[in-house]
Every structure is written in structure tokens, then in C-alpha cells.
C-alpha positions in Angstrom: -23.3 64.5 -112.4 -20.8 67.2 -113.1 -18.3 64.7 -114.5 -20.9 63.0 -116.7 -22.1 66.5 -117.9 -18.5 67.4 -118.9 -18.2 64.2 -120.9 -21.5 64.9 -122.7 -20.5 68.5 -123.4 -17.2 67.4 -124.9 -19.0 65.1 -127.3 -21.1 68.0 -128.5 -18.0 69.2 -130.4 -18.9 69.9 -134.0 -17.1 66.9 -135.6 -18.0 64.4 -132.9 -21.7 65.2 -132.8 -22.4 64.5 -136.6 -19.8 61.7 -136.8 -17.6 63.5 -139.3 -14.4 62.3 -137.6 -11.9 59.5 -138.0 -11.9 56.1 -136.3 -9.7 56.9 -133.3 -11.7 59.9 -131.9 -14.9 57.9 -132.6 -13.7 55.3 -130.2 -12.6 57.9 -127.6 -16.0 59.8 -127.8 -18.0 56.6 -127.6 -16.0 55.6 -124.5 -16.7 59.0 -123.0 -20.4 58.7 -123.7 -20.5 55.2 -122.3 -18.8 56.5 -119.1 -21.3 59.3 -118.8 -24.2 56.9 -119.4 -22.8 54.5 -116.7 -22.4 57.3 -114.2 -25.9 58.5 -114.8 -27.3 55.0 -114.5 -25.5 54.4 -111.2 -26.9 57.7 -109.8 -30.4 56.7 -110.9 -30.1 53.2 -109.3 -28.6 54.5 -106.0 -31.3 57.2 -105.6 -34.0 54.8 -106.5 -32.9 52.4 -103.7 -32.8 55.4 -101.3 -36.4 56.0 -102.4 -37.7 52.5 -101.8 -35.4 50.8 -99.2 -37.8 51.3 -96.3 -40.8 49.8 -97.9 -42.5 46.7 -96.5 -40.5 43.5 -96.5 -41.4 40.9 -99.2 -43.5 37.9 -98.3 -42.1 34.4 -98.9 -42.0 33.5 -102.6 -42.8 37.1 -103.5 -40.6 39.3 -105.7 -41.1 43.0 -105.4 -40.5 45.2 -108.5 -40.6 49.0 -108.1 -41.4 51.4 -111.0 -41.0 55.2 -111.0 -42.3 57.7 -113.5 -39.3 60.1 -114.1 -41.6 62.6 -116.0 -43.6 65.5 -114.8 -46.7 64.2 -116.5 -48.9 61.1 -115.9 -48.1 58.1 -118.1 -49.9 54.9 -119.1 -47.4 52.4 -120.4 -46.2 48.8 -120.6 -43.5 47.8 -118.2 -41.3 44.7 -118.9 -39.1 43.0 -116.4 -37.5 39.6 -115.6 -37.5 37.5 -112.5 -36.2 34.1 -111.4 -38.8 31.5 -110.3 -36.6 30.0 -107.6 -35.1 27.3 -109.8 -38.3 25.2 -110.1 -37.5 24.1 -113.6 -38.9 22.3 -115.6 -42.3 23.4 -114.2 -43.8 26.6 -115.8 -46.1 27.8 -113.0 -49.0 30.2 -113.0 -48.0 33.6 -111.8 -49.9 36.4 -110.0 -49.1 40.1 -110.2 -50.6 42.6 -107.7 -50.4 46.4 -107.1 -51.7 47.6 -103.7 -53.0 44.1 -103.1 -55.1 44.0 -106.3 -54.5 41.6 -109.1 -53.6 43.2 -112.5 -53.5 41.6 -115.9 -50.1 40.5 -117.1 -48.5 38.6 -119.9 -45.6 36.1 -120.1 -42.8 36.8 -122.6 -39.5 35.3 -123.7 -36.6 36.1 -121.4 -33.5 37.8 -122.8 -31.4 34.8 -121.9 -33.0 32.1 -124.0 -32.2 29.0 -121.8 -33.7 25.5 -122.1 -35.8 26.1 -118.9 -38.4 28.6 -117.9 -37.2 29.4 -114.4 -36.2 32.8 -115.8 -39.3 34.6 -117.1 -40.1 38.0 -118.6 -43.3 39.7 -117.5 -45.3 42.4 -119.1 -47.9 44.6 -117.5 -49.7 47.9 -118.2 -49.3 50.5 -115.4 -50.6 54.1 -114.9 -48.3 56.4 -113.0 -48.8 60.0 -111.8 -46.0 62.5 -112.2 -42.9 61.2 -110.4 -44.9 58.5 -108.7 -43.5 55.1 -107.5 -45.5 51.9 -107.6 -44.7 48.5 -106.1 -45.5 45.5 -108.3 -45.6 42.2 -106.4 -45.1 38.9 -108.2 -45.8 35.5 -106.8 -46.4 32.0 -108.2 -48.3 28.8 -107.3 -46.4 25.6 -106.9 -47.6 22.6 -108.9 -49.5 24.4 -111.5 -48.3 24.6 -115.1 -49.3 26.6 -118.1 -48.5 26.4 -121.8 -48.1 29.3 -124.1 -49.1 29.1 -127.8 -49.3 31.9 -130.4 -51.5 32.1 -133.5 -50.1 31.8 -136.9 -49.8 34.9 -139.1 -52.8 35.5 -141.5 -54.9 38.3 -142.7 -57.2 37.8 -139.7 -54.5 37.5 -137.0 -52.5 40.4 -138.4 -55.5 42.8 -138.2 -55.7 44.8 -134.9 -58.3 47.2 -133.5 -57.6 49.4 -130.5 -59.3 52.5 -129.1 -56.9 54.8 -131.0 -56.2 53.0 -134.4 -56.9 50.1 -136.7 -53.9 48.3 -138.1 -53.4 45.7 -140.8 -50.0 44.0 -141.5 -49.6 42.1 -144.7 -48.6 38.5 -144.1 -47.0 38.3 -147.5 -44.8 41.5 -147.4 -44.4 42.0 -143.7 -45.3 45.7 -144.2 -48.3 47.9 -143.0 -51.1 47.9 -145.5 -53.6 49.9 -143.3 -53.3 52.3 -140.4 -56.4 54.4 -139.7 -58.5 56.1 -137.1 -60.6 53.5 -135.2 -63.4 52.2 -137.4 -62.4 54.4 -140.4 -62.2 52.9 -143.9 -59.7 55.6 -144.9 -56.1 54.5 -144.2 -53.7 57.2 -143.4 -50.9 55.3 -145.3 -50.9 53.4 -148.5 -50.1 49.6 -148.7 -46.5 48.8 -148.1 -45.9 51.5 -145.5 -42.9 51.7 -143.2 -40.8 49.8 -145.7 -37.0 50.2 -145.4 -35.3 51.4 -148.6 -31.7 52.1 -149.6 -30.8 55.2 -151.6 -27.5 55.7 -153.4 -25.4 58.2 -151.4 -22.0 59.8 -151.6 -18.8 59.1 -149.8 -18.9 62.4 -147.9 -18.8 62.8 -144.1 -20.2 66.4 -144.1 -22.9 66.0 -146.8 -25.3 63.5 -148.3 -27.1 63.3 -151.6 -27.7 61.1 -154.6 -24.7 61.3 -157.0 -27.1 60.9 -160.0 -29.8 63.3 -158.8 -28.6 66.0 -161.2 -27.7 65.6 -164.8 -24.4 67.3 -164.4 -21.9 65.2 -162.4 -20.0 68.3 -161.3 -23.0 69.9 -159.6 -23.5 68.5 -156.1 -27.2 68.5 -155.0 -26.5 68.9 -151.2 -29.2 67.0 -149.4 -31.3 66.1 -152.4 -32.0 62.4 -153.1 -33.3 60.9 -156.4 -33.0 57.9 -158.6 -34.3 54.4 -157.9 -34.3 53.2 -154.4 -33.4 49.6 -153.4 -36.2 48.1 -151.3 -35.9 45.4 -148.7 -38.1 42.3 -149.2 -39.4 39.7 -146.8 -36.8 37.1 -146.3 -37.1 33.5 -147.6 -37.1 30.7 -145.1 -33.5 29.8 -146.1 -32.4 33.5 -145.6 -34.0 33.4 -142.1 -32.0 30.3 -141.2 -28.9 31.9 -142.5 -29.4 34.9 -140.3 -30.5 33.0 -137.2 -29.7 29.3 -137.4 -31.7 26.9 -135.3 -30.9 23.6 -133.6 -32.2 21.8 -136.6 -29.9 23.8 -138.9 -26.9 22.0 -137.4 -28.4 18.7 -136.3 -31.4 18.0 -138.7 -31.1 20.4 -141.7 -33.8 18.7 -143.7 -36.3 19.6 -141.1 -35.1 23.1 -140.3 -37.8 25.8 -140.7 -37.2 29.5 -141.1 -40.1 31.9 -140.3 -39.9 35.2 -142.3 -43.0 36.5 -140.3 -44.6 35.2 -137.2 -46.4 36.2 -134.0 -43.9 35.9 -131.1 -46.1 37.4 -128.4 -49.9 37.4 -127.9 -52.0 38.2 -124.9 -54.1 40.7 -123.2 -51.3 43.2 -122.8 -49.6 43.1 -126.2 -49.2 41.4 -129.5 -45.7 41.4 -131.1 -45.3 40.5 -134.8 -41.8 39.7 -136.0 -40.8 40.1 -139.6 -37.4 39.7 -141.2 -36.3 41.7 -144.3 -33.2 41.4 -146.5 -31.6 43.4 -149.2 -28.2 42.2 -150.5 -25.7 42.0 -147.7 -28.0 43.9 -145.2 -30.9 42.6 -143.1 -33.5 43.9 -140.7 -35.3 42.1 -137.9 -38.4 44.1 -137.2 -40.9 43.8 -134.4 -44.4 45.5 -134.5 -45.6 45.9 -130.9 -49.4 46.5 -130.6 -50.4 47.5 -127.0 -54.0 46.4 -126.2 -54.4 48.2 -122.9 -52.3 51.4 -123.6 -53.4 51.6 -127.3 -49.8 51.9 -128.5 -48.1 51.1 -131.8 -44.4 50.8 -131.8 -41.8 49.5 -134.4 -38.5 48.2 -133.2 -35.8 47.5 -135.9 -32.6 45.5 -135.4 -30.5 46.4 -138.4 -27.6 44.5 -139.8 -26.2 47.2 -142.0 -23.6 46.3 -144.6 -24.1 48.7 -147.5 -21.4 51.2 -148.4 -22.0 54.8 -149.6 -25.7 54.4 -149.1 -28.5 55.9 -147.0 -31.1 53.7 -145.2 -34.5 55.3 -144.8 -38.0 54.3 -143.8 -40.5 55.0 -146.6 -44.1 56.0 -145.5 -46.4 56.6 -148.6 -49.2 58.8 -147.3 -52.8 58.2 -148.3 -53.8 61.9 -147.9 -52.6 65.2 -149.3 -49.9 66.4 -147.0 -50.2 70.1 -146.2 -47.3 70.5 -143.8 -44.7 68.7 -141.8 -43.8 69.6 -138.2 -40.5 68.4 -136.6 -39.1 68.9 -133.2 -36.1 71.1 -132.6 -34.6 72.4 -129.3 -37.6 73.1 -127.0 -39.6 74.1 -130.1 -40.6 72.8 -133.6 -40.2 73.7 -137.3 -43.2 73.9 -139.7 -42.3 73.2 -143.3 -44.2 72.7 -146.6 -43.6 69.6 -148.7 -40.6 69.9 -151.0 -40.6 69.4 -154.8 -37.5 67.2 -154.6 -36.5 64.6 -152.0 -34.8 67.2 -149.7 -33.2 66.5 -146.3 -34.9 68.3 -143.4 -33.5 68.3 -139.8 -35.5 66.8 -136.9 -34.8 65.6 -133.4 -37.2 63.2 -131.6 -40.4 63.5 -133.6 -41.9 64.3 -136.9 -45.6 64.8 -137.8 -47.4 65.3 -141.1 -51.0 66.6 -141.3 -53.4 67.2 -144.3 -56.6 66.0 -145.7 -58.2 63.1 -147.5 -61.2 64.7 -149.1 -62.9 66.6 -146.3 -61.4 64.4 -143.5 -58.5 65.9 -141.6 -55.6 63.4 -140.8 -52.3 63.5 -139.0 -49.5 61.0 -138.7 -47.0 61.6 -135.8 -43.8 59.5 -135.3 -41.6 59.7 -132.3 -38.1 58.1 -132.6 -34.9 57.5 -130.6 -32.4 59.0 -133.0 -33.1 59.5 -136.7 -31.9 63.2 -137.1 -33.6 64.0 -140.4 -36.5 63.3 -142.8 -37.9 64.3 -146.1 -41.5 65.0 -147.2 -42.2 65.4 -150.9 -45.1 67.0 -152.8 -46.0 63.5 -153.9 -47.0 62.7 -150.3 -44.0 60.5 -149.5 -42.5 60.7 -146.1 -38.9 59.3 -145.6 -37.3 59.0 -142.2 -33.5 58.9 -142.2 -32.1 55.9 -140.3 -28.4 55.5 -141.0 -25.7 56.0 -143.8 -22.3 54.7 -144.5 -19.8 57.2 -145.8 -16.1 56.7 -145.2 -14.6 58.4 -142.0 -13.5 62.0 -142.5 -14.0 61.8 -146.2 -14.8 64.4 -148.9 -14.4 61.9 -151.8 -13.5 64.8 -154.0 -10.6 63.5 -156.0 -10.0 60.4 -158.2 -7.5 57.8 -156.9 -4.7 58.8 -159.3 -4.8 62.3 -157.7 -5.4 61.3 -154.1 -2.8 59.2 -152.3 -5.2 58.5 -149.4 -7.4 56.2 -151.6 -4.6 53.7 -151.9 -5.8 51.7 -148.8 -9.0 50.2 -147.5 -11.3 52.8 -146.1 -13.7 51.7 -143.4 -17.2 53.0 -143.5 -19.3 54.5 -140.7 -22.2 52.7 -138.9 -21.4 49.3 -140.5 -22.8 46.5 -138.3 -25.7 46.0 -135.9 -27.9 48.9 -134.8 -31.3 49.3 -133.2 -34.0 52.0 -133.7 -37.5 52.4 -132.2 -40.5 54.4 -133.5 -43.8 55.2 -131.7 -46.6 55.9 -134.2 -49.7 57.9 -133.5 -52.7 58.7 -135.8 -55.2 61.5 -135.1 -57.5 63.9 -136.9 -55.3 66.9 -135.9 -51.8 67.6 -134.7 -51.2 67.5 -131.0 -47.7 68.7 -130.1 -48.1 68.0 -126.4 -49.0 64.3 -126.9 -46.2 63.6 -129.4 -43.7 65.4 -127.2 -44.7 63.3 -124.2 -44.5 60.1 -126.3 -41.0 61.0 -127.4 -40.0 61.7 -123.8 -41.3 58.3 -122.7 -39.6 56.5 -125.6 -36.2 58.1 -124.9 -36.5 58.0 -121.1 -38.6 55.0 -120.1 -40.0 54.6 -116.6 -37.3 53.5 -114.1 -37.7 50.0 -112.7 -35.8 47.5 -110.6 -36.3 44.4 -108.6 -35.5 45.1 -104.9 -36.1 43.4 -101.6 -36.5 46.2 -98.9 -35.1 45.8 -95.4 -37.0 48.3 -93.3 -35.5 47.3 -90.0 -32.1 48.3 -91.2 -33.0 51.5 -93.1 -35.8 52.9 -91.0 -33.8 55.8 -89.6 -32.6 57.4 -92.8 -35.5 56.4 -95.2 -37.0 59.0 -97.6 -40.7 59.6 -97.6 -42.6 58.9 -100.8 -45.2 61.6 -101.7 -47.5 60.4 -104.4 -47.0 63.6 -106.5 -43.9 65.5 -105.5 -44.4 68.0 -108.4 -47.3 68.5 -110.8 -48.8 71.2 -113.1 -52.5 71.9 -113.8 -52.1 72.4 -117.5 -51.7 69.5 -119.9 -49.7 71.6 -122.3 -47.1 72.7 -119.8 -44.4 70.0 -119.2 -41.8 69.8 -116.5 -38.6 69.5 -118.4 -36.1 69.4 -115.6 -35.9 69.2 -111.8 -32.5 69.8 -110.2 -30.5 71.3 -107.4 -29.3 74.8 -108.0 -25.7 75.4 -109.1 -25.2 77.6 -106.1 -26.9 77.4 -102.8 -29.7 75.1 -101.7 -32.5 75.9 -104.1 -34.7 73.6 -106.1 -34.8 74.4 -109.8 -37.8 73.4 -111.9 -37.9 74.1 -115.6 -41.2 74.3 -117.5 -42.0 74.3 -121.2 -45.2 75.4 -122.9 -45.7 73.0 -125.9 -48.6 75.1 -127.3 -48.6 78.4 -129.1 -51.0 80.0 -126.6 -50.3 81.7 -123.3 -51.2 79.4 -120.4 -52.1 80.2 -116.9 -51.5 77.3 -114.6 -50.7 76.2 -111.0 -47.5 74.5 -110.0 -47.8 72.1 -107.0 -44.7 71.2 -105.1 -44.7 68.8 -102.1 -44.2 70.9 -98.9 -45.9 74.0 -100.3 -49.2 74.8 -98.6 -50.6 76.5 -101.7 -49.8 75.9 -105.4 -47.8 78.6 -107.2 -49.9 80.5 -109.8 -47.8 81.1 -113.0 -48.2 82.3 -116.6 -46.2 81.1 -119.5 -46.2 82.3 -123.1 -46.5 80.1 -126.2 -43.5 77.8 -126.6 -41.8 79.6 -123.7 -39.3 77.9 -121.4 -39.3 79.3 -117.8 -37.3 78.4 -114.7 -38.6 78.5 -111.2 -36.3 78.6 -108.2 -37.6 77.5 -104.8 -35.9 78.3 -101.5 -36.8 76.7 -98.2 -36.5 78.9 -95.1 -37.1 78.0 -91.5 -40.9 78.8 -91.7 -41.9 78.7 -95.3 -40.8 78.1 -99.0 -40.3 81.1 -101.3 -40.0 81.1 -105.1 -38.8 83.3 -107.9 -38.4 83.2 -111.7 -34.9 83.0 -112.9 -33.2 82.6 -116.3 -31.5 79.5 -117.7 -28.3 80.2 -115.8 -30.4 80.6 -112.6 -30.0 84.4 -112.3 -32.9 86.8 -111.7 
């Protein structure tokens, strides 16, 4: 962990972090981050195996899959994983999934490796996990049975969804969201054509971004202000779809090749996934709308083929209510800001929320993300989420070519190529910072899962016990942010964050303690608890961030 932490801290350098460097250090820093990610992943896998290796041995034709909640709060979420069906191709058998001996609903999906057979399958199920809890999912199949999977065609009816938390309508002609509302409400929180990707003219500048024509005077930089006409993506034509993703028919029977700009690629009791393909010039976006029927979730996943230069890609969300304020996450806290007159850049980390009114009705739109960095909210009730931009590496673009020798060669642009982004979207009548923070946590750190066949006879002597809830807190607004071994000595460090503005009194339960610890935490405060185990009991104390009293 120390080695991975050093790599991560090195990449926090002020030109690596924002990407305002040249090509060579970009490669070096991405390699360092990949090394840190790999080391962390290996630690997770090895410790997860230690946690589960003494479980009961699998029965014949049964595949165990273990999932662990890495968060200090309960979660209800969809879990996806792939298994082999023992090479029984070409039969596509009926499958059963059980937790603690009870059947649970599941859904078949397309495996990542799209082979001609179905002996490799992807399964989808909804699970509820307590804080730090581990569950065993058991999969088995019946020989001789065979099922067929068909999905409905996209239409106004099949692209309208109702859940316990929202109503959603996707336009089959545009591929964009035309309605997103509270359940049963006629008032949409967004206007038609919401979540559309748009391209704004940007400058060739690694340390700044703005529209070059936003001001009348060309010599007056606008620093983070965007204006002018944006270039929108449109739903691809069938021919453009085939150009982006050729099919078997494209090569062997081109007259009968069919491209699908929008289609339903998953449908079942767990989730419906709608895929739409958008194009704009040389760039394209393959989008998936994921509607969870059991966990009431709405997620957008974008695979971006970015090929525009000196441009900014944003998601445009036209709001159907009067925006009073935006709230965006920062380090263990949040910023509140009023809408800006101009299209001004505002910093954000993992989530952004906007609340206001439509008449007398209070409304709030919250969006968690996995890496946008900034947004804009205008007084005209337009929300823009930054996605990516393509300035030249280490460039100011301040001098004309005749005065600047460096311009006499090809200049590569940043972020050109394939990228992926995810957004979890929530609607409510009022802002709930705790819920959007937890949603961002789960999006950026999903539950840990792996297929594993325990061998209890081998590992029985050194197996770890599995308490249902090793650590839990009694307040919904207080979140466990970190659990770690102390830097010095043998203490357990638990860091806790209050995501509300009010002081909270709560109880911290830790496995091994006879009684919970009674604590108080101020609004938005981050506290650290150090626990020390003696021969007879466990003591605790409050310490600062560097683990000193």
C-alpha cells in the first residue's frame, strides 16, 4: 500500500493532475497510476480470498460467487458477473441463482467476449448488503433445458419506464431523454432532449478553457466563460452505425446489413438497457441508458470516440424548473453557488446537484459521476457537465506561427481517442447530500466480487471469521470514510464524515467491542477514531488526521 500511495501522491503534482504536461510525462504518470491500481487490486483480491477461502465447498455443477460491500453503509445494487457453463455449447440452459439457499431473481446478459456460443454467460442480480458484509451467490444450471432471449423493439411505449423513484421517457427518434420526473408526476424535471452531448469551441490552452469568440474583443480572454453556438450530436443513421461497428453482413452480405441507431439490448426483471449511438463529424458516442427495476436506479454510460480538436465536450441538461442553487462536492465537503449569468466554469468532484421550483413544487436533480471535474449552471436554467477537451499538450497558443517556432510541426492533442464515463442520476423534491454522496461512493468504488471455489479442508487452520457487520454507525448521515491500520503501532483507525450541516450524536459499533462507542460529530466534520486492543479489553481515543491526539 505504501508503494501504491507514493505513486498516487507523485501524480498529484500540479501539472500531472490537470494534464497540463507534455506527452512523455503523461505516459510516465499513466504507467505509475496503472502500477498503483494493479497493486491495490492485487491487495483487494488476496484479502478477499483470505476472507472467503474457508467457506463451504461448492456442490457439483455449482459456481460460487462472493460479493463484499466495501462501504460503511448498507447498499442495494445490481451485481454483474460472468461464468462458464462447463462447455455445454450449443445448449443455452436454464440457470438458478441462490443466496443462503433461497432462489433470487436474475437476468441473462451478453458476455464481454462475444463468441458464437453461449457457454460463457453474464449474469445480473440485485443484492442488498449491510456495511462490509460478504454474501455468497450460488449459480447452477439444468441440463437439457434451453431458453431463448428476445428484446422488444424501441418505441414510445417500450422506452417509457416507471419505477418507485422516477418516471423516464426516452425519445426513440432522438435517443435523448424527453421526460424525467418524480413517480406519477406530470412535471418533468428536464426539458425534452436532455443529457444531449454538445461540442463547444475551445482554445488551444492547457491551463485554461474558454470560447475564443465569447467576447467581442479578440485580445480579451474570458477565462472559463463559454459562449457561441454549440455543435450537437445527432442520432446516427443506419449507415453510420455500420461504419462505427460493422457486422457480419457488412462484409459478407452488404445489401442486407442493418444498423441500429437505437435499440433495447437488455430487458428483464432486473434491468432494461437502451443503447443509442450519436455522431458529430469525426466523433461518436455509444450510450447506454440503464434502468434498474429492483434497485430503482438510472445510470448513463457513455463510450466516447473523441476526435475533435480545440473543443470541449459537455452534457447539456436543460432544466424544466427555476434553478435556485447548485451544490457540488469538494474535498469532504460541498460548494453552494448561484446560477451564473454567463456560461462559467465551476469546479466539482464526484457529484453535482441543482434544486429549485416549478411553480410551488420543489425539485432537485442530482448527478454522480466518475470523473468530470467541472460544470456550469446558467440563469437560463441550463446545466452543462464537462466531459473532455482537446487542447495541445503544454500549450498556451499565445503567438502566431510566424513568431513561434514550435508551431512548425504537428501538435498532438490531449484526450483524443476512446474514453468512457458514467453518470448516476437521481430526482427528488429536496436535496439529500448523504444519498448522493453514497451513490458517488458506490459508482466510483463498486462492490467487490469474484468467482472462487473454497477449499475448507486445506485452509481451516488459518481462516478468518466473517462477522456480518464488522463496523457500523447508527446515523444515516455519518459515513465511514476509511478503515485502516495505524501508521505506528497496532491500532485500528476509523475515519468518519458528517454529510449534514447539523451536529449528530451517534453510536459506532465495532466487532469485538461489548458496547458501542457513543460519539458526537459537528456538521460537515471529519473525525478519526483510534482503537487499541489490550489483553482484556479494547480502548479508543479521538485523534487528528495524522493520528496524533
